[in-house]
N, C-alpha and C positions, 0 to 999 in steps of 0.2 A: 370492152377492154383491150387497151392495144397492146400489140405482142411488144417483148422486152427489147427486141430491134425490130423495126420497120427498116426494110431493105429498101432504098429509092432508086438506084442505079447500079447495073452491073456492065464490067468491062468486057467486051466480047471478044477480048483476043488475052486476056489473064483470069485471075479469080477475084479481081478487086473489085470492089463494089463500096458503097456510098449509104449511110443510113441513118440513122436517128435510135438513139439507146433512150428508153423511157425507164427514168428512174424516179424515186420517191422525192427526190429534190432538183427534180427537172432534166434536161433534156443534155444528151451528148450526142453533137454532131459526129461521124465517124465517115472515115479514118481517121484517130484523134489520137495524140500522143498526150500522155498522162502525166504532171511535173510531181515531183516527189516531194510530199508535205511530211516526211519520216516521222518527226518525232511532234508530230502538230503544226509545223510551220514549213513555208517554203524560204530557205536560210536568206535574211536580209531583206525577205518583202513582205508585206503585207497583203492579205488579199484582195483587196479592191485593186490592185496595181497587176496582182495575176489574172484576175477576171479581163481586167482592162485590156491585156493582151490579147484575147480572144481564148481563154481555156473554159472548159465546161467540166471538167471534172479534176480532182488530184489523188493522190496516193497516200494513206496515213500506214504507219509500219505498225502492225500488230505486236511484234516481238518488242521493240523500243519502248512501245507505249505501256504495257503490260509491266516492266521493269522500274518506269518511271516517265510518268506521276503515279501511273495504277489505274487500269480501268475501271477501279470503283468510284476512285475521284473521278475521273471523267464523267463518267455516268450521272454520277450526282451536280456535275456542272450542265448538265443538259444534255449530253451527247459531245462528240466529238464537232459537230457543225457549229456548236453554241458553243464550246470551249476553245477553238481557233477562229471564231466570227468568219467560219466561212458557208456560204448559202447553199452552193451550188453541191452538184453529187460527188459522194468520195467514194473510194474502192479501199480497202483492206486489203494487204496480205496476210497470208495464214502465219509466218512464225518460221514455215520450214526451210526458206533461205538461210536465213539468218543462223540457225541450229548448222545449216552447212556450213556456212561462213566461219563459223569458231572453230569448227573440229579440220577444214581444208583450205580455210580463207576463201577470197572471192576466186572467181572462174579462173581469172586473169593469173591470180597466184597460182592455183593447184596447175594449172598448165605448164607453168613456167616452172614450177618447182620451187616457188619460193615459200616463204614463211608466211603464217597466216597474217594480215595487216587487217588495216580499218578498227573503226570503233568498236569490233567485237576481238578484238585481239587478247583481251585482257579475262576473255571467258573462255570456258572449255566444256564440250561435250564430255557426259558422265558417263552415258549410257543410252543408246537408241533400241529400245525394247517393244515389244507388240503394244504394252499399254501406252508409252508415250517415250519422252524424251527426258532426260534430268540432264541438268546443266549448269553450271556455275555461273552466278550474274557478274558481267565485267564491272556492273557497278560496284558491288559492296562484295563480291567471291563468296555469298550464298548460293547454295544449292536448292534451286528451282527446279518445275516439273511443268512440261506443258504435253498434256493428250489432246488429239482430235477436239473433244469435249471445253478444254480450255481454249482451245483460240476457236472455238464458235461463242463459247461463253464471254470472251474479250470482245470478240468483234460486235455481237449483239448489243454489249454496253456500248461499246464506240458508236454504234447508232449508224454503220457506213451503209451506203446503198447496195455497195457489192461487197460480199464477203467472200475470200479464197477458201477453200477446203485446204487443210493441213496435211501435209505431203513430206517425204522424205525424198530433197532433192540428190539426187543421185548424183556423186563424184564422175568426173571425166576418167579419172585411172584406176576403174576399178573393173572386176571382169563379167562378162557376159552374166554369167551365174547371179554374181551379187546383184548388177543390175534388175536380173529378172527377179530376184525375192524382194528386193528393195519396192519395184514396183507392184509387185503383188499385195506387199504393206501398205503401201499408198491406197491402193485400191480397198484395202479392208478400211483404212480409217477412212475414205472415203464415206463408205457406208454409212460409219458410225457418226460423220459430221451431219450427213441428212439427216439421221435419224434423230438427232438433237435438233436440228433445223427443225424440222419436222413438230417433233414436240413442243419446242419452245415458240413457233412463229415469230420472228422477230418481224415487225411491221416495216413493211415496203422495202425487207433487204433480199437480196437477189445470193443465190450460191454459185459460185462457177466452182468446175472440178476441174483437177489440174493431171494433165497427160504428159508421165513419164516415160519412162523406155531408154533413156539414154542414145546413145549415136546407131543402135541396131533395128535397121530396118523393120523387121518381124515386131520387135516389140514395140517401138516406136509405134507403127500403126497398128497394132492388137491393143495396146494402152489407150491411144486416142479413140479408138471406136468403143472402146470400155466404159471410156468416164463420158463420151458424147453420149450414149443410149441410156444413162441414166437420169435420175430425174432433176438434178442441176439444171438450171436454164441455161447456163453458161460455160464455155470451154476458156483456160488457159494453157498454154504449152510453155512448161518448163522444163527444171531440170538442164543436164549437160546438153548443150544444143552442138556439141564440135570444137575440135580445136583450133580452126581459124573460118572466115566468113564462106567461102564454097560449101565447106561440109555445114555450117549451121542453117543454110539457105536451104541444102538438100533435106537436112531433118526438119525444117520448118514446113517445106513441100510434101514432105511426107504425111504429116500431121495434117495440113488442112484438105490435100489431097482425098484423106480420110472423112475428114469431116464434110466435106462437100459431097460425100457418097450418104454416109449415115444424119447427119445432122445440119443441112446448109441452112437452115435459117437463126441457128443457136450464133450469139455473139462470140466473137474467137480474139481473146487478148494474149498480146505475144512478153512475157516477162523479164524485164530489164533489159531490154535491146530498145537503142536510139541512137547510135551513129547516122547521121545522114543516107548514108548508101543505104543502111540497112532499112530506114523508115521505107524507102524507096521501093526494096526489094521485098520488104513485107506486104506492105500495100498490094503490088504485084502477086502476092504469092497467096489475099486473101485476107490479112488481118484487119482487124476491126480497131483494137487498141493496143496502143503500145506505154510501157512507162520505162524510164531510165534516168540514173542520177547525172549522166554526162554535162548536159546544159548547164546546170548548176554546178556543178562538182568542178568542174573545169573553168568557169566564170571565176570562183573564188581562186582560183591559182593563176588567175591573168591570160587565160587562154578565151579567145574571142571567137565566136564561131565568122566564117566569111565564105563565098564561094569560090573556092580555091580546093576542088578533090586532088591536088597534087600535095598538098600540105592537109590532107585529113579535112580538111575543112574549117582549118583553126589557124589564129596568129599568137603569136606570144607576145601579148603588151608588157612582158617583165624583162624582152630581149634590149640592149645596148642599142639597137637601132632605131629603137621607140623612142628616145631620148628628145628627139626632135621634131617628130613626126609630124606636120600639122595638120592632115586629115583627120577624118573622124573613122572609126572603127572600119565604118562601110560608107560608101557613096550612095544617097539617095535613101537610106537605111530610117524607117519612120519612127524606131525605137526612140525610147525617152534619153537617151545617151547620145545616139548621132543626131535626133534631130534639133537637140538641144547646141547642139556645136562643141561638144566636148571632145577634145583633140586626143589622139592615140598618145602623146608626148605629155597630156595633164594624168591621164590614165597611169601612162609608164609611173611619173611622179609618186602619183598616189599609193602603187603597189610596193615601191619601194619606199614610202613613208609609213605603209601599215596601217594606210587609211581606209576604214567600213566604205566609206562611198564609192570606192573603185570596186570593191565585191560586188556593192546593190548595182551599178552602171553594167557591169558587165554581165550580169546575171539577168538584168532584165534585158539588155541586149540578144543574148543567147536565147533565152526563152520566145524574145519576139521572131526569133530568124525560125525558130522548130515551128512556131504559131502559123507563118506565114509558108513555110513550107508544106505544111499540112494544108491549111486551104489552098494553096496551087494543087494538090494533088486529088483535094476531093472536087474542085471546079474541073480538071481533066477529067476524072471518069465520067462526071456530070456531062459533059460536051464531046465526049469519045477522042479525047486530044490526050489520052493518058500516054499511050507509046512516045508521041513527040515530048510531052513536057517530062516525062521519064527520062529521058534523052540527054536534054538540053539540061536538066540539073545534074545528073552525071558528067556534064561539060562544065561543067561549073555557071551555071544560070543563076543568077542573083532569085531568091525567093520574092513573091510580089511581083517581080517583072514578067512572072507568068503564068499570072492572075486570069481566068478565063472567065467561067462561071463563080461566083463566090457560091461557096456552100453554106 
């Protein structure tokens, strides 16, 4: 039987590696970016389009699918793969982050001291207890409950290839003592998730543990060692990763350093991270898979990804200066938007007219941009050119122009 992760190449100057995840619904080439199909769809696109861009796996959201349409309905429809017509692997999160978001907002909300925002803002945490979490649904205001066993049951009903253990996503602005208590509870919840998974044995579903520990080095390292040494065959890195990019890279470095020592062959997933520079650094630090809403979310708001690090790799197509721009989003880009000759001016007009075509085209472009970026990184690791390719990306080289050996 093939291992969950077959490592194919290792970069001699970093922890970067390429490989293949062997999952029930197919293989995932790593390192890989995983687009979010939060509610059973990548907004505005159909599965064939996402697959055609080069993606091997998507992420479904346990929390949202639990609330609507309900995991029982999805199971009755044949599971999430059949329900959303996606034939490739699916990873589902645990619901822990969404519970965190209801109480503290997004990570950015919390760090900047803003009120909670986003689709969870009408919900509320009613209590985080040893047994689980009571919360108010953002859909109908009703009280709901999620325990580790609930999360496992929902993910089993969804039929995902990878399920994540239920965890408490520790906030950033809490004390060390709170972080330590929260992390210990996450470990007890992990034991319950593993026990449920062992007893019910969802066919073809792998379970990932989640490393918490906040921004405290000893706690993060100890938590990573603990979860890596359990029977869960994969590890996700979650929780608060810091207030800025240098701190985030430091926290991820602590975690992957521990994983390299105690579980070097287990796959590693970095939760909620997907900016261009973060993907490059994450690959160097040894991350195998990433997920993030960034490419699709900013696309729906008129922001397109371009090779311009001075502008955070993006341009705003809704700005007035785009009104008469005759060029595509990006020259020599093979995506469906650029290759068909849609101009920045046309997309600017569509966004102003609130036409859904604009959202679709820019979402396709952004996902194509990230897919080519990840292919470049895989090829660079395979050919021993990662330092040069990473430097070129950080300097503003276009994805695809750096293609070495395609992975």
